[in-house]
N, C-alpha and C positions, 0 to 999 in steps of 0.2 A: 595443532595447537593455535597456529598462526592463520587457519582460513578465515577466520573473522576480519581479516585484513586482506582478503584477496588472493592470498597467496594458495596454489594447490600444493598436494603432498609433495611432487616432485621438486617444486620451487624451497619448500622448507628443508628437503633433506639436503639438496645441494648447499643451502645457506647455512645449515648446522655444521656440514661437512667442512665448509670453508671456514669456519670459526676457529676450528682446531686447526688450520694448517694457514699460515701467513700468506703464502702463495700457493696457487696450483693452476694447472691446466686441465682443460676441458677433457683432455684424454686421461689424466691421472684421475680425475673425478670419476670418470665413467668406470675405470677399474676398482677405484674404492666403493662405489655404489652398486656395482654389478649391473648397471642398466647401459641401452645402447648410448653413443656419444652422441648420436643426433637429439637425443631425449635431455641431454645434460645441455647442450648447446641452445636448446631451447628454452629451457629453464634459467639459464644464465642472461638469456637475453631479455627475459621477463623481469630477474631481478635487477640488472642494469638499467632497465626502465624505470623501474621504482627505487632505484639508488641505493639499493641495498647490496650492491656489487660493483667493485671499480674493476676495470680492465685495462693493465699497462700495454705499453707500446709493444713488447716482447711478446705478447699473447697468454700473460699470467693473469690470474684472477684472484682477488681479495673480498674479503665481506667488509663492509662498511660496519663500525662500530655498533651495535645493536641500541645504545642509549642515544645515539642520534639517529641512525636511520630508521630504526623502527619508532622512536617517539614521534620523528616527522610524520611517518605515515599514519601513526594513532591519529597524531593532530589533525590530519587531513580527512580522516574519516571521522572524527567527532565535529569536524565543521559541517561535513556532508549531512549528518545526522541532525544538527542543528537547522539545516536548510529544508530537510525533508519533514521535521518537526513544524516548521512555520506553514509548510505546504499542506501538511495534515490539517491544520487548524483552517486554512482557507478553503480547503477541500470539504471540510467538515461543514463550515457556513454553507459552501454552496449545494452541498448535498441537503441540509436542512431547509435551505430556499426553496430547493426543487421538490421537495417532499410536501410542502404545503400544499394542501387542497389535493393531496394523492389520494387515489383508491385506498380502500380499508386493506386489499390484497397486497399494496405496497408498504403498509405499516405493521404488518403480523404476519410472521413467518411461523408455518408449524412445521416442529422438527420431531422426528420419530426414530427410535431406535437408539440405545445406549451410547454407541460409537458417535451418531451425529450430535447427541446430547452433551456428551464430553467434549466435541470438538467445540461446539458452541460456546459451552461452559467457559473453557480456557480462551476463546477468542473474544468474549465480552470484557474478561478482564485485561487482556494485552490491549483492548481498544481504549481502555481508560486513561487518561491523561491527568485527572485531579484526586478521584475518590472513586472506591467501590464497596457498597453496601450490600449485606445478605441476610436474609433469614435462613438459618439452618436448622432444618427437622430430620428426624430418621424415618424410614431408613434412607441409607445412602445408595441410591441405585445407579447413578453413573460415576461419581467422583468423590471418594471417602477424603476428608481432609487431609489426612497426610500424602494423597496422591495429587493435591491442588499445586502443582510444579508454576501455576503463573503467579501464583501470590508473593513469592519470595523476589520473583523478577519483577514485579510492578512495584513493590515496596522498594526496591534498587533504584527505580528511577523516579521516587519521589512520590508515588500514588498512596493515598491514606485510606486505610482499611477499617470499616466499622460492620461488625456483625453482632446480630440477636441470636442467640441459640434458644432452641425450645427445651423448657426444663427437662423433658423426657430424654433429650441427648447426652446430659450428663452422665447417665447410666449405661452409655455406650462403652464397649471396650477400648481404652486406650486414648479417649477423647480428653481427658485431663492431661495429659502428656502433650497432645496436639496443642490444647489451648495454652498452655505455659509457653511452649514454643511459639504460638502467635504473639502472646502478650510481650514476650521479650524481643521481638521483632517489630514492635510497636503497635499493633493491631488492637484496635479497642473492642472489647467483648463485654456483653450484656446478656442477662438470662431473663426470658420472659414466662410466664406460667404455659402459655400456650400461643403457638403461631398459627395463622389461618393458612400458609401455604409456604413453599419454597420460593425462594426470590433472590436474584442477584441483578444488582443495577450499576452500570458503568456511567458515571457523571450524570447529566440529564438526558443522555441520548441514546441506551439501550438498556433494555431488561428482558430477564430470561425467567420464565415462570414454569418449572416443571410441573407436569400434571399426574393424573393418576394413571395406571396401565391401562391400555386400550384393550378392546374385545379381544383383539388377537394376541394379546400378551406382551405387546411391546410398550415400554414407557413413551412417554410423550413429552413434550415442552412446548411453549410459544416464546418467540423472540419478538419484542416489541420495539420498534423505532419510536423517536420521539414523537408523542400524540398526547391527546387529554388523558388516555388511560394509563399512559405511562407516568404523566404528572399524577394522577389519583394514586399510583403505585409510590411513588416518591414520597409523597403526603403521607402515606400509611406507614412506610417505614418511620418516618420522623417521629409519628405518633407514638408508635410502638416503641422506638428507642427512648422516648423520653420518660416512658412508665416503667422501663426494665431496669433490672438490678445490675449494676456494674461489677464486673469480676476484674480483681487486681491480682498481681503476684503477692504472696504471702512472705514474711520473713526477710532474711538477707543473705547474700552470699550462698552457700551449698542448699540452705532451706528454702530459698526461692524457687528451686527446681521439682519440690515435692507436690505442692499442691497450688489451687488459687483460693482466693478470699473475696469477700464483699467488703473493699475498702478500709474504712477507718480501724485505728488500734483498738484492742480490746484488753480483757484483764491479763491474757498471756498469749503468747504466739499459737500455741496449740488449742485452746478455747477459742481465738479467733478464727481458726482452721475449721474447727468442730461446727461453730455458728454457721459460716459462710458455707459448707457444702450442705448443710441440711436446708438452709433457707433457699439454697439454690435447687433442692428440691431431690437431693440423694437419700437413698433409704439408710438407716443406722449401719446395716451390713455394708453396703457399697461406701459409705464415707469412711467406714473403720478399714477397710481392704485400702482405700486410697490413701489413708494416712499412715498405714503400717501399725493400726492398734488392734485388740481384741474387742470385740464388741463390750465386753465388761469394763475395759477401761474407758471407752467412749462413753457408756453410760454413767460411770462414776464421774467422768469430767461434767457431763450434764447435770447430773444432781449437784454438783459442787456450783455450777454456773446459778442454778436455780436458788440455792441457799444464798450465794452471793448478791443475786437479786431480789431476795425475799419475795419469791413467787412459787406458785404450785404445778404449773402446768406449762408445756412448751410453748403453746401458744402465747402466754403470759410472758414468758421468758423473751420471745422475739419481740414482743412488742417492748419491752423493758430496753432489749439491745439496741433496736434502734433510736428510741428516746434517749440513752445515755451514750451515745456514739460507739456503741460497740461495735457496730456493723454501719455501714454506708448505706442509707435508703435512696431509693432512685429518685433523682430530684427533677423537676422539670427543667428543661433548657441545659441539663449536665451532658458536657459533651458535645453540642451542636452548634 
């Protein structure tokens, strides 16, 4: 647990043992831990150097209070990370300057194979300092949404995530649950009728574009560094984002964990959830399953909404819902 602070397992074991004993000798610690005394003495030396252990004149050892000793160690590591982040900015600028005028081979890297694509996909997100933007389409060849371990870590350090989902993705098993988790973590999600490609952008510096399967049967991708092509993909994302339908959590409390909806309040929470999922492209059967309804109940609610709106077709109902604020239309510039 303390390896992130530079302590190896032996150091941590010795420190934890000392916490339960006001004073101990190296020999006693060796017996308690069942490890050679030489290993214990080396660990004690490292702990003393980090001011986690105090040695008395008679050869007794005592653990420094964790709140004081570990707090100071954490502060030093935090200061070191700040320095490293400042160095990262400087090095990134130097890299961009060096890349100016570089050959096409320096700006584009071809990545082949599932493992290599997964590695680059996580690396691109880890490299982001301010924002990650992505197009999400099916099928998920390298990293399914639930396996994207880099997203929560990046969010934890303040990186802002925006993603546009291809409408067909909403029918994938478990995608609604994953979308809810992302929304609750602060990710902004929108749905487009159809996306031209998969895409991940880290700030304005890196872009990963997964490609179709190669003739050899392996998936491929292109990693782009800052260039005119990357600028074009940046503009493409923002254009699609402005015209896509926003997804938001529906209801409050426990109900907010059941589904997602398109924005504004409607006649009832259930009505809004039905409209949201159907407008997002789910079939009647899929929407009913996601909401825990029977198809008959869903159709009855739709009939009620059409009667309420005074319309005869679903297309007319969708238009009425948008015009009267039952759902939130995609608005130019929203969230950008």
